[in-house]
N, C-alpha and C positions, 0 to 999 in steps of 0.2 A: 638561799642564793650565795651567801658569803661562805657557807661550808662547802658548797660545790666549787667555788673559786679556789678555796684553800686546798681542796683535794686535787684540783687540776694543777695548781702550782707545785704541790708536793710531788705529784707524778712527773711533772715536767723536769724538775731538778733531781729526781731520784738517782739518775745515773752519774750525776756530778758529785753527790754527797760522799761516796766512798773515796774519791780523790781528795776532797777537802779534808776528810778525816785523816787520811794518810799523811797530809802535809799541814796538819793543824798547828803543830809547834812552830813551823816557819811563818805561818800566817799570824799567829799570836805575837811572835817576836817582831814581825814586820809592823804590826799595829802599834806595839810599844814604841818602836823607833819613830814611827810616824807621829805619835803623840808627843814625843820629845821634840821633834822638829816644829810642830805647831806651837808647843808651849814656848820654845825659845823665840819663835817668830812673833808671838803675842807680847813678849816682854820688850821687844825693840821699841815700839811706840812709847812705852812707859819710860824707858831710858831717855828717849828724845824729849819727852815732856819735862822730866826733871832737869835735863841739861838746859833747855830753853828757858824754863822758869827761873833758873839759877843765874842767868846771864846778867841780870840787873842787880843781883844781891852783892853786898859788900863781902870781900874776901874771895870772890870767885875769880880765879886766874886762868890763864891759858893752859896751865898744867892740868887743872881740873877738866877743862874742855877737852884736852888731849886724852885724858883718862876715859872720858865718856866715848870719845871717838874710837879708842883702842878696844873698849868693851863691846861696842857695836860691831867692830871688825871681827873680834873673836867669836861673837855670837853668830855672825854670818858664816864664819868658817865651820862652826859646829853644824849649822843648818845644811851646808853643802855636803859635809861628810856623812851626816845621818841620812840625807836624801839618797846618797849612793847605796847605802845599806838597805833601806826599805825598798828600793827598786830591785835589788838582787833578791830579797826575800819574797816580796809580793808578786812582782812581775815575773820573776823566775818560777814561782809556783804556778802561775797561769800557763806558762809554757809546758810545765809538767802535766797539768790537767789536759791541755790540748794533745800532747803526745799520747797519754793514756787513753783518751777518748778516741783518737784516731786509730790506735792499735785495736781497741775494742770493736770499732766500726769495721775494720778490715777483717778481723777474725770472724765476725758475724757474717760478712759477705761471702767468705769462702765456704761457709757451712750451708748457705742457701742453695736450693736446687736449681737446675738449669731453667726450669719454668719461670723463675723470678727474673733471670737475665733476658729471657725472651720478651718480657714486658717492660723492664726497666732499660733506660738509655744509659750508655756508658758515660756520655758527657754529663748527664744529670748526677751520676755517682761521683764523677770527678769534681763537680761543683760542690757536692756535699763534703768531700774530703779536703777541700781547699778554702773556698770563701766562707762556708758555714763554720768550719773549724776556727778560722781567724776571728769571726764575729764572736764566737763563744769565748775565745781566749781574751779578747779585748774586754768583754763583760766582766770576767773574773780577774782581770789584771788591773788596768787603769780604771775600770769601772768601780772596782772594790776600793781603790785609793780615793777616787772622787767621792764615793759615798761616805767614807770615814772623814774626809775633809769637810764635807757638808755638815756633818754632825758636830765635829770638834770646833772648827773655826767659827761656824755660825753662832753656836751657843756661847763660846768664850768671848767672841767679839762683842756680842750684844751685852754680856755681863759687864765687860770693861766699859762699854759706852754708857750703860746705866750708872755706873759709879762716877762717871764724869758729869752727866746731866740727864736726868730721867725724861724731862719734857722734850729735849732735843732728840733723844733716842726714839721716842714715840713718833715724832714728826718724820724721822728718817725712815722708819720701817712701815709707814702708812701705805706706800705704793706696792710693797712686796706681796700682799695677798693676791694681787692681780696675776702674779706668776703662777699660782696654783691653777687658775682657770686656763691660762695659756698652755701649761704643761698637760693638763687633762685633754684639751682639744687637740693639740699638735701630736701628743703621744699616740693616740689612737690612729691618726692618719699616717704617722710614720711607720707604725707597725704593719699596717696593711700595705703600704707602698713598698716597704723593704721586702716583704714577702713576694710581691710582684717582681721586684728587681732580681731576686735570687732565682725565681722561676724562669724568667727570661734569659738569665745567664746560663741556667741549666739547659734550656732549649737550644741556645746558641752553641754551647759546647758539644751537645749531642749531635747537632747538625754537622759541625765541623769534623767531628770524629767519624761519623758515618760517611761523609764525603771523601775524606782522606783514605779511609780503609777500603772504600770501593772505587778508588780513582781509576783503576783499570777498566771497570765496567762503564764508568762515566765517559772515558775517552773512546772506548769501542763504539758506543752508541751516540757519540757526539753530543752529550748532555752538559757541556761546559757552561753554556749560557743559562740553562735552567738552574744549575747549581749556584751560579753567581747571583741570579735573581732571588733564590731562596736565602742565600747568605745576606743579601741586602735587606730582605724583609726581617730576618731574625736580628740583624744588627740594628736596624732602625727601631724595632720594638725595645731592644735592650737600651738603646740610647734614650728613647722617650721616657722609659721608666726611671732611668737615672736622672734625667732632667727634672722630672716631677719630684723626685726625692730631693734633689738639690734646691728646688724652689721652696719646698717645705722647710728645709734647714735654713735657707736664705731668709725666710720670713721669721722663723722661730728665734734664732740667735740674735739678730738685730733688735727684735722686740724686747728680749731680755736686757740688752744694752740700753735700750730706751728707758725701761723702768728703772734701771740702776742710775741712769743719768738724772732722772727726776729726783731720786733720793739725794744725789750729790748737790743738786741745785738747792734743795730744801736745807741741807746742812750749811751750805755756803751762805744762804740768806739769814736763816734764824741763828746759826752758830756765830756768824760774823757779828750780828747785832748783839748777841749775848757777850761776845768778847769785848765789844766797844763799851758796853754797859758794865764791864768788869764782873759779870755774873760767872764767867769762866775765864781762866787765864789763857794767854796766847799758846802756852805749851799744851794745855788741855784741849784747846781748839785744834791744834795740829795733830795731837794724839787721837782725838775723836775722828778727824778726817782720815787718819791712817787706818783706824779700825774699820771705818766704813769702806775704805778701799780693800781691806781684807775680805769684806763681805762680797766683793765683786767676784772673786774666784769661786766661792760656793754657789753664787747665783748662776754663774756661767756653767759650773759643774753640774747643777741641777738639769740644765738643758742638755748637757753632754751625756749625763748618765741616763736621762730619759731616752735619748737616741740610741745609746749603747745597749740599754735594756731591751728596747723594742727590736733592735737588730739581733741581739744575742738570743732572746727568747724565740723569735721567728726561726732562726737557724737551728736552735735546739729542738723545736718541734719537728723540723724537717729531718733532723738526724734521728730523733726518737721514732719517727714513722718507719724508718728503715730498720732500726734495731728492734722494733716491735713486730716486724714481719716474722711469723713462725717458720721454723724449719720443717720442711716436708718429710725429710728422712731423719728419723730420730732413733738412735740406738738405745735399746732398753738395757736392763741389767744383764751383763754377760758373765757366764760361768767360766772362769779361766781354767778350771780343772779339766774341762773337756779337751782332749787332744786328738780324738779320732771319732768319726761318725759311723755308726753301724746300724743297719736296719733298713727300712723302707722309707722313701720320701714320696709323699702323696700330695698332689696339687689339684684342688677342686675349684670350679667356678672362677677360673683365672680371667681377669678383666684388664684390659689395657686402654688407656685414654690419653689423648694429647689435647690439652686445653679443655674446653667444655663442649665442643661440637662433635668431634670425631671420636668414636668409641667402637672397639672391636671386642668380641667375646670369644673365648676359647673353651674347649671342652675339658674333660678330665685328662690328666696326663699322669702316668704312674711310672716311676723309675725304681727299679730294685737293684740295689748295689751289689748284692750277692750274685744275682743272675748275670749282671754285666761283667763281674769279675770272672765268673766261670766261662762266659763266652770268650773273653779275651784270652783266657788260658787255652781254650780249644783252638782258637785261631793261631796262637803261638805254637802249639804242638803240630798243627797241620803244616805250618810253614817250615818247621824243622824237618818233618818227614819228607817234604818236597825237596829240601836241600840235600838230604841224605840220598834220595833216589837219583838226583842229578849227579852227585859225585860218583855213585855206583856205575851209572851208564858211561860216564867218562872213563872209568878204569877199564871196563870191558872193551871199549873202543881202542 
């Protein structure tokens, strides 16, 4: 079962892998910059801890305090600058992936036969090239950043928390396993619901496109009210699917915040008691609370990336379904040395079919190029003789 899932995942992302390989250096550089941002961000609570613990010590002056303030200010500036660059590198790469995939999608569409477009709706194809492409771009853009932050910030924050107080760290992360259950439950529901949202949007786009393109027929037969009723039905279905999706997100994200708040309360109670008993210093208590606050973003990012992943994979499946449609007309190997055709062309058992219901058969047809050329020469000679006789009769008259 696991091997089957791995095979499905590999096939699902097979068309994205070439674009990732083409822009691998930008992604690696973006990840390096992101690691620098997270590392500097993790050092700020340590600086605050040292500064606060030094307030009551002899020899600590306002000049030292100003130095810590300047250091935090410079570190914040580095974070702001580096964030700009990782956005250019990672988010910019996601736009390149979207552009390449959309170009590949369009090139495949123009190679498909007319029979495909007789079955597919134009509005559905438009939804594939807009909404689905945006969902894929978000997955490989901000979704990639969120995944990296989850790994880096979560592990580093927990390590720093352990160095301050191991028991307090265990208490703080006790509620977090509940998140895995919530993610598993809501993730499956979000994937199915987003597929319905995209399908209803495709149906709505197709209905609008067909109505506008056939507006003359609608007006001639007085079908305006019928078209408006259809529009209301499709719009209502799209609205209801989006409302259901919003309800799932509205339950999921607040639940994550609730779990995180429980961890905050645990740290406030047990950490405050430890500070009162001098088991940890005030600076360590503030630094510990800061690291726990840093865990808030990864926890929120988990919910966000689950939603982005479900949206992105649902859209990618829809795109792959179109790209997997085989071409009905395939050109084989062509010999470019052939410049002229000579000989007989023979067609036997010719069959013509439209769809799968109607089918007509034709008999043998034989065309001989040499005979046709001779006949055309004879017709040309006869026409020239007729012109000559006409000129002679005119001269005699």
